[in-house]
SEMIRO-97830 format. One record per residue: x, z, y of N, C-alpha, C, O in turn; residue in one letter. Coordinates in steps of 0.2 Angstrom, whole numbers, plus 5000, padded with zeros to 4 digits. Atoms other than C-alpha are relative to their C-alpha. Example, Ala and Ser with C-alpha at 12.3 -4.5 7.8 and 13.67 -1.06 7.14 Angstrom:
# residues 2
500450004994506250394978500450005006500950035005a/499649994994506850364995499650035005499950045011s/
//
This chain:
# residues 574
500450004994500050005000500450005006500950045007m/499650004994500749965017499850065005499250085005s/500149944996500950105029500149975007500150025012l/500050024994501049995044499450025004498850025002d/500649974996499950075058499650044996499050034995n/500449965004499450205046499450045002498950064999p/500649964997498250295058499449955001498949975004g/500650054998497150135060499649994994499849994988s/500550015005495550105050500149934997499849914992p/499950075003496249925047500549994995500749944993n/499550005006497449975033499749974994499149954994g/500350035007497249925015499850064996500050114997n/500349965005496350005001499850075002499350075006g/500249934999496150195001499950025008499550055010p/500049984993496550205020499449975003499150015007l/500650034997495150085025499450044997499050055001a/500649965003493950175013499950075003499450105004n/500049934998494450345020499550015007499250065008s/500450004994493550305037499349994999498950005003y/500750005002491950275027499850064996499350094997l/500249945005492050415014500150075003499750115002i/499849934998492950555023499550035005499450095004d/500549974996491650575037499450024996499150074999p/500649985004490350585024500150074997499650114997l/499949935003491150735016500050055006499850115005y/500049954995491350815033499250025002499150075003g/500749994999489450795035499750044995499250084996r/500249965006489150865018500250075001499850124999r/499849934999490151015022499650035006499450095005f/500449984995489151035038499350024998499050074999t/500649995003487551025028500050064996499550104996a/500049945004488151155017500050075004499650115002f/500049934996488551295030499450015004499250075005w/500649994996487051255040499450024995499050064996v/500549985005485951265024500150074998499650114997g/499949945002486751425019499850055005499550115004l/500249954994486451505036499250005000498950055001s/500750005000484651445034499750054994499250084995g/500349955006484451545017500050075003499650115002v/500049934997485051705026499550015006499250065006f/500550004995483951665041499350014997498950064999i/500650005003482451645029499950074997499450104998a/500049935003482851815021499950055005499750115004a/500049954995482951895038499350005004499250035009s/500650014996481251835044499550065000499350085005v/500449944999480251995039500250055005499850085009p/499749954995481452105049499949975007499850015012r/500050034994481451985063499350005003499250025009l/500749994998479551985064499850075002499550075007y/500249934998479452175064500350015007500150055011r/499749984994480752175078499649975006499650005011s/500450044994479752045089499450045001499250055007i/500649974999478152135086500050075003499650095007r/499949934997478852305091500449995007500450045010s/499650014994479752225106500750015000501050015005g/499349995000481452265100500449945000501149945001r/499650065001481952085099500049965007500349905008a/500150044994481552035117500550025006500350045011g/499549974995483252075126500449945003500949955005q/499650064998483751895130500149995007500649955009a/499950014992483551905149500450055003500550055009l/499549954997484752045151499750065003499150075002g/500249934997484652215160499549995006499649935009l/500550014995483252235172499850075003500050125000r/500349954996482552355185499350014999498949964998e/500749995001480852435182499850075004500250125003s/500249944997479952565192499550054996499350104997s/500449975005478852615177500450054995500850024992s/499749965005479352765167499650014994499149974993g/500349995006478752825150499350045002499350085006y/500649964999476952895148500050054993499950024988q/500049965006476953045136499350004997498850005001s/500650005003475653035123499950064995500550084993l/500149945005474953165110500449974994500349924992p/499650025006476153165095499650004994499250054993e/500450015006475453105079500450044994501050044995k/499649965006475953215063500449954996500249904994p/499550045004477453145054499749984993499949934990s/500250015007476653165037499549944999499449914994s/500450065000475453025042500449944998500149894996e/499650065000476852905041500650014995500949964992y/499449995004478252985030500049974993500549934992a/500050035006477752935013499649935000499149935003s/500350065000477352755009499450004995499650014989d/500649995004475552755001500049944995499649944990p/500050065005475952584992500650004996501249984998r/499550005004477052614977500449944999501049944998p/499650065002477452434974500549985006501049965005f/499550014994478152414992500650045000501150025001r/499549955000479152574990500549974994501149984996k/499650025006479852504973500449945002501049935001g/499750064998480252334981500650025005501149995004v/499549984995481152414995500650044997501250034999r/499549965003482152534984500449954996501149964996a/499650055004482652384972500449965005501049945003l/499650044996483152284987500650035003501150015004s/499549964997484152424995500650014995501250004996s/499549995005485052454978500449944999501049944998f/499750065001485452274976500549985006501149965005f/499650024994486052234994500650055001501150035004l/499549954998487052404995500749984996501250004998s/499450015004488252344981500549955004501149955003k/499650054996488852204994500450045005500850015009f/499749974994489452345006500750034998501050055002l/499449985002490952394995500649975004500549915005f/499450034996492552375005500650044998500650104997s/499449975002494352415000500350045006500150035012a/499749964995495252555010500449965005500849915003p/499650044995495952485027499849935000500249895003k/500350075000494952325024499450005004499050045004s/500650014996493752265037499549954996498949944999r/500450055004492952145024499650034995499950064990i/500449975006491552205013500049954994500249894995t/500150045006491152134996499649945002499749885000l/500550054998489752035003500349945005500349885004g/499650054995490851955017500549964996500649904997e/499550045004492251915004499649954996499949904995a/500350055004490951824993499849945004499949885002l/500250054996490351725008500649955002500649895002i/499450044998492051675013500349964994500549914995i/499850035006492551634995499649934999499849884997t/500450065001491051514994500149955005500249895004i/499950044994491451445011500649964998500749894999y/499450035001493251405006499949954993500349904992y/500150045006492651344988499749935002500049884999g/500350064998491551214996500549965004500549895003i/499550044995492851165009500549974995500749914997l/499550035004494151134995499749944996500049894994l/500450065004492851034985499949945004500049895001l/500050064996492550924999500649975002500749915003c/499450034998494350905002500349954994500649904995l/499750035006494750844984499649944997499849904994f/500450055003493250744979500149935003500149925009l/500050074998493450554980500649995005500549955010q/499550014996495150574988500750004997500750044992s/499450005003496950544984500550025006500749985010d/499649974995497950654996500749985001501049985006l/499350025000499650594991500049935003500649925006r/500050074997499150414997499850015007500049975011v/500350004994498050465011499750075001499250094998n/500349934999497750645018499650005006499550055009s/500549994995496550595031499450044999499150075004n/500549955002495250695022500150075003499650105005r/499849934997496150855027499850005008499650055010g/500250014992495950795046499350015001499150045005g/500750004999494150765044499750074998499250095002f/500249945002493850925035500150065006499850105007m/499849964995494751015049499549995006499250045009a/500450014995493650935062499350024999498950055003l/500749985002492050965052499850085001499350105001a/500149934999492351155054499950025007499750085008q/500049984993492451155073499350035002499250085005l/500649984998490551175075499850074997499550125000p/500149935003490551325063500450055003500150115004a/499649964996491951405072499750035006499750095008v/500349994994490951405088499350034999499150085003f/500749975002489251445080500150084999499750125000a/499949935002490051605073500350045005500450105005f/499649964996491051655088499850015007500150055011g/500249994993490051645104499550065000499250084995t/500449944999489151795111499349995000498950024996k/500850015000487451715114500049944996500149884998n/500150065004487151605099499350014996499150074995n/500749995004485451575089500150034994499650074991p/500049965006486151635073500050075000499750104996l/500049934999486451805079499350035001499150084998s/500749984999484651815085499649994994499250044992f/500450025006483851735070500250054994499850064990l/499849965005484851845058499950075001500050114997l/500249934998484452005068500750045000500650104998g/499349965000486352055069500349985007500249935010v/499650024994487552065084500549954998500749944993g/499550055001488751935087500750024997501049994993y/499449975003490152055082500050004992500650004989e/500050005007489552055064500149934997500349924992k/499850065003489851865063500749985002500949935000l/499350014997491551875071500549994994501049954994n/499650015006492351885053500049934998500549904996v/500150075002491651715049500349955005500649905004l/499750044995492251645066500850004998501149954999h/499350005002494051705061500249964994500749924994r/499850045006494051635044499849935000500249894997w/500150074999493251475048500649975005500849915004s/499450024996494651455062500649994996501049944996g/499450015005495951485048499949944996500449914994r/500250065004495051355038500249935004500549895001g/499850064996495351225052500750005000501049944999v/499350005000497151275053500349984993500749944992w/499850025006497351255034499949934998500349894996l/500150075001496551085033500449965005500749905002m/499650044996497551025048500750004997501149954998a/499350005003499151085039500149954994500649924994t/500050055005498750985024500049935002500449895000i/500150074997498250835034500749985003501049925001h/499450024997499850835044500650004996501049954996g/499449995005501150895031500049944995500649924994s/500050055005500650765018500149935004500549895001l/499850064997500750625031500750005002501049955001w/499349994998502450685037500449984994500949954994i/499650015006503050695019500049924998500549904995n/500150075002502350515016500549965004500849915001q/499650044995503250445031500850014998501149964997y/499349995002504950525025500149984994500749954993l/499850025007504750485007500049925000500449904996r/500050085000504450295011500549975005500549915006t/499550034995505850285024499749985006500049935010g/500350024994504650265039499950055005499450065008q/500049944995505050415049500049985007499850025011s/500050024993505150315065499250005002499150005008h/500750004997503250315065499850075003499350075006f/500249944997503250495069500150015008499850055011l/499950014993503850445086499549965004499549965010k/500550044996502350335090499450055002499450115001t/500549964996500850395100499550044995499550104996s/500549965004499650445086500350064996500050114997k/499749945004500750555075500250055005500250115004p/499749954995501550635091499450045003499550105004s/500649964997499750685098499850044994499550104996l/500249965006499350745080500450075000500250124999g/499649955001500850855080499950055006499950115005l/500249954994500450925098499450044999499350105000a/500649965002498650965092500150054995499950114996a/499849955005499351055077500450065003500350115001y/499649944997500551155088499550045004499650105004g/500549964996499051215099499650044995499550104996t/500449965006498151265082500550064998500250124997l/499549955002499751365077500050065005500050125003c/500049954995499751455094499450045000499450105000v/500749975000497851495092500150054994499850114995l/500049955005498151575075500550055001500350114999v/499549944999499751675080499750055005499850115004l/500349954995498851745095499450044997499350095000l/500649965003497351795084500250054995499850084993s/499849955005498351905073499950075003499950085009l/500349944998497752075074500550045004500250075009r/499549964995499352165081500049975007500050015012p/500050034994499352045095499350015004499350025010i/500749994997497452055099500050075002499750095008r/500149934998497552245099500550025006500350065010q/499549984995499152255110499949965007500049995012t/500050044994498852115122499349965001499349905001f/500750035000496952085122499849965006499649905005y/500250044994496652025140500449935000500249885001q/499650065000498151905138499849954994499849894995g/500250035005497551855121499449965001499349905000f/500750034999495751815127500149935005499949885004f/499950054995496351705142500449944996500249884997v/499650065004497651605131499649974995499749914993l/500450035006496351585117499649955003499549895000h/500550054997495151495129500449945002500349885001v/499650064998496551385137500349964994500349904995i/499850035006497251345120499549954997499749904995t/500550045004495651285112499849945004499649895002f/500250064996495251175127500549955000500449895000i/499550045001496951105126500049964994500149904993t/500050045006496751065108499449955000499649904997f/500650055000495050975111500249945003500149895001f/499850064996495850865124500549964996500449904995i/499550035004497350825113499749964994499949904992i/500250035006496450795097499549945001499549894997v/500550064999495150675105500549945002500349885001c/499650064999496650565111500449984993500649934992y/499650015007497450585093499549954996499849914993h/500550045004495850505085499350005003499150055005t/500650004997494250445092499450034995498950054997p/500549975005493350515076499950075001499550104998y/500049934999493650685083499450025005499150075005a/500549994995492350665097499350034998499150075001r/500749985003490750685087500050074998499550114998p/499949935003491450855080500150045006500150105005w/499949964995491950915097499450015005499450075008v/500549994996490350895106499550064998499450105003y/500449935001489351035097500450065002500050105005p/499749944998490651165100500050015008499950065010p/500150004992490651115119499350025001499250065006i/500749984999488751135118499950074999499650115003a/500149935001488851305110500350045005500050095008f/499649964995490151365122499750005007499650055011y/500350014994489251295137499450045001499250075006a/500649965000487651375132500150075001499850115004t/499849934999488451545130500250025007500050075009d/499849984993489251535147499450005005499450045009l/500650014996487651475155499550074999499350095004t/500449945001486651625147500350065003500050105005l/499749944998487951745152500050005008499950065011r/500150014993487851685170499350045002499350075007l/500749974998485951735170500050084998499550115000f/500149935002486351905162500550045004500550115003r/499549964996487751965174499650045005499150015008y/500349964995487252105185500550045003501050075000r/499549974996488252175199499650065003499150065007i/500449934998487752365203500550055002501150055001k/499749944998488252515211500050054994499550064991d/500049955006488852655199500450065003500750065008a/499749934999489452835199500550014994500250014988v/499549985005491052875189500150075000500250105005l/499949935001491153045182500550024995500450004989e/499549995005492653115173499850074997499650125000s/500249955004492353235159500750024997500950014991r/499349995002494153305158500449945001500249905005g/499550055000495653195156499949954995500449904994d/500150045005494953105141499449964999499349924995q/500650035000493253045145499849985007499850035011m/500350024994492452945159499349974999499249934995t/500750025001490552925161499949955006500149965012l/500250054995489952765171499250005000498949984995i/500850004999488152795177499849955005500049945011h/500350054996487152645184499350025001498950014996v/500649974999485652725191499449955000498849974998p/500550044999484552575195499949944995499649894996d/500250055006484452485178499650044995499950094993v/500449955005483052555167499749964994499449994990s/500350035006482652425154500449934998500949925002g/499750065002483152265145500550014995500949964993g/499549995005484152345131499650044995499150074996w/500349955005483752435115500650054998501250034999i/499549955002484652585108500649984996500549944991a/499450025004486452565102500349935002500849914999g/499750064998486752405111500650015005500650075008q/499449994995488352375122500049955005499649905005h/499950054994488852285138500749995001501150034999v/499450014998490352205144500050035007499750005012q/500049964994490852315159500649985004501249995001c/499550014996491952265173500050055006499550045010r/500049954994492352405186500549985005501149975004v/499550024994493052355203500350065003500050095007f/499649954997494352475207500849984999501049954994f/499350015000496152465211500249924999499849885001g/499850075001497052305204499749994993500049944990a/500350025007496052315187499449975000499049974995r/500750034999494552225193499949944995499449924993f/500150065004494952075181499950024993499849974989y/500149985007494752175165499350024999498950055002e/500649985002493152185156500050034993500450004988s/500049965007492752305141499350014997498950025001h/500649995004491452325128499850085000500250124998s/500249935000490552495131499350014998498849975000l/500649995002489052565122499550045005499850085008t/500549974996487452615131499850074996499550064991i/500149945004487252805126499350035001499250084999l/500749975000485452825131499549944999499749884999n/500550055002483852735127499749975007499850015012a/500350024993482852635141499550055003499350094999p/500349954996481952735154499250014997499050064997q/500649995003480252695146499950034994499450054992s/500049975006480752775130500450065000500250114997i/499549955000482152895134499750075000499250085005s/500249934999481853085131500450035005500350095007a/499549964995483253125144500049965006500349995011i/499950044994482952985157499750045006499850025012s/500349974994481853095168500150085000499750125003s/499849935000482653265165500150035007500450005012s/500049964993482453385180500250075000500150115004s/499949935001482953545173500750035001500850095000d/499349974998484753555179500550004994501150014996g/499549995005485453555162500449934999501049944997e/499650065000486053375163500449995007500149985012v/499649994994487453385175500049955005500049895003s/499950054994487553295192499549954999499549905003s/500550065001485953195187500349944997500049894997g/499750065003487053085177499649964995499649904995t/500550045005485753045164499350005002498949984998y/500750014997484253045176499949935001500049915007s/500150074999483752865173500649965000501149984999g/499550045000484752715173500349994993500050014988g/499750015006486052675160500750045001501050055006i/499349964999487652785156500449974994500249964988t/499550025004489152715148500650054999500750095004l/499549955001490652815141500749964998500749924994a/499450035001492452755142500550064998500750105002a/499549955003493652865131500749985002500949925002r/499350024998495452865137500449984994500650034990v/499750025005496352765125500549945001500849914997c/499650054998497352635135500150005007499950055011g/499850004993498052585152499350005004499350045009d/500650014996496352535159499550065000499450095005w/500449945000495352685153500350065003500050105006s/499649944997496752805159499949995008499850045011k/500050014993496752725176499350015003499250045008s/500749984998494852735177499850075000499550095005l/500149935000494852915173500450035006500150085009n/499749984994496152945186499749995007499750035011e/500450024994495152855199499450045001499250065006f/500649964999493552955195500250075002499950105006a/499849944998494553115197500350005007500350065010q/499750014993495253055214499450015005499650005011s/500649994996493453085221500250055006500550105005g/499849964994493653155239499650075000499950115003q/500449935000492353295236500250054995500050104995d/499749965005493353365222499550014994499750064990g/500549995005491853355210500249964994499849964988s/499850045006492753235198499549934999499549904994g/500450065000491553095203500249955005500549975010t/499850054995491852925212499549955000499349934994e/500450054999490752785218500449934998501049935000s/499750065001491152605212499549954999498949964998a/500450055001490452435210500249974993500849964991i/499950035007490252365192499649944999499149925002v/500350065002489852205184499850004993500350024989m/500249995007488852215168499849934997499449895000l/500250065004488652075155499750024994500050054990d/500349985007487352105141499350015001499049985006g/499749965005486652185132500149954994499949904993p/499950035006487352135115500050054995500050114995y/499949965007487452195097499450044999498850025001g/500649955002486352345092499949994993500249954989g/500250005007485652385075499549964998499049955002s/500650045002484652265065499550054996499050024994g/500449955003483852425057499650035006499850055011l/500449964995482352505066500050074996499650084991d/500049945004482752685061499450045000499350094997f/500749975001480952735065499649994994499150024993g/500450025006480452655049500250044994499950044989e/499849965005481352785039499850075000499850105006y/500249935001480852955033500550055003500450105006e/499449964998482553025035500649965003500649905001s/499550044997483952975046500750045001500750105003v/499349975000485853015045500449965005500549905004l/499650034995486852975061500750035000500750095002l/499449975000488653005058500549965004500549895004i/499550034995490052965071500650035000500750094998s/499349974999491852995074500249985007500249925009g/499750014994492653015091499549975005498949995006g/500450044995491952895105499449964997499049945000a/500550035003490852815092499350045000498850014999g/500649964999489652955096499549975005498949985005v/500450034995488952845110499449964997498949964999t/500550045004488052735098499550054997498950034998f/500449955004487352885088499550035006498950045004a/500449974994486752965105499449955002498949975003l/500550054998485852805110499450004995498850004997g/500550005005484952795093499650065000499050064999v/500349935000484552985094499550005005498950025004l/500549994994483752975111499449954999498949975001d/500550055001482752815106499550044995498950034996d/500449985005482052905091499650065002499050075001l/500349944997481653075100499549985005498950005005i/500550034995480852975114499449974997498849984999g/500650035003479752875103499650044996498950044996r/500449955004479253015092499650055004499050065003i/500249944996479053165104499649985006499150005007v/500250014993478753085121499449954999498949955003k/500550065000477752925116499550014994499149974993l/500549995005476852995101500049954994499549934992g/500050055006477452875087499649945002499149934998r/500450064998476752715096500049954995499549914994p/500050055005477252605082500050024993500349994988h/500149975007476952715067500750034998500850024992g/499349975002478752795067499950054995499450094995e/500149965006478952885050500550055000500550094995r/499449965001480452985054499850085000499550105005t/500249925001480253175048500750045002500650095005e/499349964999482153225049500549965003500649905000r/499450044998483653175058500650055000500650105002i/499349975001485453235054500549975004500749915003e/499550034995486653205068500750044998500850104999f/499449985002488453225062500649975005500649915005v/499550034996489953205074500750034998500850094997w/499449985002491753215068500549995006500649945009c/499650004994492953265081500750044999500750074994i/499449965001494753335084500050075003500450115000r/499949934997494453485095499350025002498849985004s/500749974998492953595100499949985007499349965009f/500250024993493153545119499749935000499449925005g/500350075000492653365114499250015001498949965003t/500850005000490853425112499850015007499249995008i/500349994993490753465130499949935004499549935009l/500150074997490853275134499249995000499049965005w/500850015000488953265129499650054998499050054995f/500449945002488453435126499350015003498850035000a/500649994996487153435140499449954997498849974997s/500450055003486353275132499750034993499150034992v/500349975007486253355114499650065001499150074997m/500449944999485653515121499349985002498850015000n/500650024997484253435130499649964994499049984993h/500450035005483753325115499850054995499350044992l/500149955005483853475103499450045003499050064998g/500549964998482653565114499349965001498849994999r/500650045000481453425116499749994993499149994992v/500350015007481353405097499850074997499450074992a/500249935003481053595094499250005001498949985005e/500749995000479253635089499649935000499149935002n/500350075001478953445086499949994993500150034988s/500150025007478553355070500649974997500649944991s/499450035003480353295068500550065000500650105005v/499549955001481753405062500749975001500949934998e/499450024998483353385071500550054999500550115001l/499549955001484953465066500749965002500849905001s/499350024998486753445073500550034996500550094995f/499449975004488353465063500649975003500749915003r/499450024998490053455070500650024996500650084993f/499449995004491653435060500649995004500749945007y/499550004996493153485069500750004996500750044991v/499450005004494953455062500650035004501150045001t/499449964997495953555075499750075002499150075004c/500349934998495753745079500150025007499950075009l/499949994993496153725097499350015004498849985002c/500649994996494853795110499450024997498949994998n/500749985003493553875099499550035005498950035004p/500549974995492853965115499749945004499249965008e/500350064997492353785121499449984997499149934999a/500650025003490853785110499450015004499350075005i/500649994996489253755120499450014995499450004989p/500649995004487553815114499649944999499349915004p/500550065001486553675106499550024994499750054989i/500549985005484953705096500149974993500349914993p/499950035007485053695077500649974999500649914996n/499450035001486853665077500550044995500450104995s/499549975004488253705065500749975001500749915002a/499350034999490153685066500450024994500450084992i/499649995006491353665051500749985002500849925005e/499350024999493253655052500249964994500549994990i/499850045007493453515039499949935002499649915007a/500150074999493453335037499449984995499549994989k/500550015005491753285029500049944995500449894997p/500150055005491353175014499349975002498850015002s/500750034999489953045018499550014995498950024996v/500449995006489353065001499750074999499150084998s/500349935000489153255002499550015006499150055005s/500550004995488153225018499349964998498849995000l/500550045001487053095011499650024994499050024994l/500349975006486653174994499450055001498850044999t/500549954998485653325001499449975004498849995003p/500650034996484653215013499649964995499049954996l/500450035005484153104998499550044996499050034995i/500449955004483553254989499450025003498950045000g/500649984997482353305002499549955003499049965006v/500450054998481653135006499549984994499749984989t/500650015004479953094998499849934999499249924997k/500250075001480052904996499949965006499849905005g/500050044994480052855014500649965003500649935008g/499450044999481752785014500550045005500350095008g/499449974996483452845022500449955004500649905001v/499650054996484252755036500650045002500650095005g/499349974999486152785039500349965005500349895005v/499750044994487052735055500750045000500850105001a/499449984999488952755055500449975005500449905005a/499750034994489952725071500750045001500750105001s/499449974998491752755075500649974997500649914996g/499450035003493452735066499949964994499349974991p/500150045006493652605052500050044994499650034989e/500049965006494052745040499350034999499150044993s/500649975001492352825043499549954998499149964994l/500550055002491352665043500149974993499649964989t/499850035007492252605027499750064995499450044990c/500249955004491852775019499250004999498950014994a/500850005000489952765024499849944996499349944992a/500150065004489952585016500050024993499650004989q/499949995007490652645000499550064997499450064991n/500549945003489552804999499349974999499049994994a/500750035001487952695001500049964994499649954990v/499950055006488652564989500050044993499850014988a/499949975006489052694976499450044998499450074992g/500649975002487252764975499749964994499749904994l/500350035006486452734958499249995001498950015007g/500750015000484652674955499650065000499050055004s/500549945000483852844952500050035008499550045010p/500049974993484452904970499649955005499249975009e/500350054996483852744978499250004999498850005003m/500750005001482152754969499750065003499150065005a/500349944998481852934973500050005008499550035011s/500050004992482252904992499649945003499449955008a/500350054997481352744993500449955004500249915008g/499650054997482852644998500550045005500350085008g/499549974995484452685008500349945003500649905000v/499850054997484952565021500650025005500550085008d/499549984996486552565032500149955005500149895004l/499750044994487152505049500650035002500750095003h/499449984998488952515054500249975007500049915008t/499950024993489552505072500850015000501050075001e/499350005000491452465073500249965006500249905005l/499750044995492352405089500750014999501050065002f/499350005001494052365084500349935001500049884998a/499850074999495052215090500449974994500649914995l/
//
């Protein structure tokens, strides 16, 4: 076979056929991942329907201001909802929970669950199948190039913050990010096969001079940008230089698109969908940006609260926003922070006037918490402490983008709820707790909330850490007293320092130990009468991994007696 002008469709034999056959396999691969997504979307329809009906899915327009507060209603007895009167439905939910929980297993220090590993394996299996069928890569490796291009829409569909897959699947964009990373690596793998085999063929046949021509040179340049993308995306680099990583990530993929379209005109049809996904994401984010006045409050030298008073709706408990605080020279940085209270129309603490909630910090609006763990959060804390009145508060202007994420589970549907968090992950648990107490006690179970008991567990390093949110927990504990929901607080402390810093919180207990999630879950299952157990774990990877394995390790008898055990994990790690 002649290798003259090897990048042209006018070559002989397999080369000419590749421009007919290879795009076909690219389209088949696209049909596969779109079809697989459709299967998961179909399975998520019942949950999506319940979310829409309860109003929990209507957050697409972003944060909003509202002058209407909640209206307290007579509380309905919890026993009216706790046990499911339909044994068949209870059995189906228990069986479903038992089956799905097995996919939650994850190896220690691994961010990938068994279910995610299975999806990735299937993805790469079909990718390799499409690479090798009806192709002879030793003669013509164009198939690898086409398979690299065919993955570009998947990379962006799984990677943008505002994407239809996230909404239809009922999960936050961050849950799809693992597929974004692995599909991106798939692009690099296929490009490596495509380029290396062509280079080998040029060298093997003594036609290395073709490497200096326009098409191969542009191909090598495009491949170089892919290598930069992969290297910058390695976890140590993301964690250490996130802001630089993000900027270079955007610049590099734009450069790659430009070069690859000059490398081959066959790239253009595969580049248009990613551009559409990204443009849609940016457009929707423009409509969701909010610039607001805020009050920064330092809680010691390790925690800073950001209170935005005139935002009262447009999010659900547990969601987060991208927050940019305009102070000093750090205005260019944006960070993900969880909203630690429920919307004003629901919140049990939003209208507190008893003086327990210090400085009015939680009186309406939204409150974010930034733990000191890097240069930005340290500078923010120092800025808050520099307030001229000496109160540890300071005014600032913030830009909010969101909300995003949140739990796909409605914990009001479960008879028992376990909220376990570690460190700053408590902000997610507090948001869910405020939502549940508000809906049950203040709103009188408007959507038939079935929760009878809530166990709130916080794993911390020192007693003084409790003071960060003691006023909130104290208030919620008192609201829940003498109501139809049983709320208990349990604090697990790993350091003996500052025992005198323990604040009074209703129905609370403190242990100096590191808890086992299984030991917390088993007693809760024992007192649940078939209405289901909802578990939320937020915080370090070790904690969320332990929660996943604890739920996955439950046997069918435990699942059946509880009426099913479902888990949501919240992990923000770069």
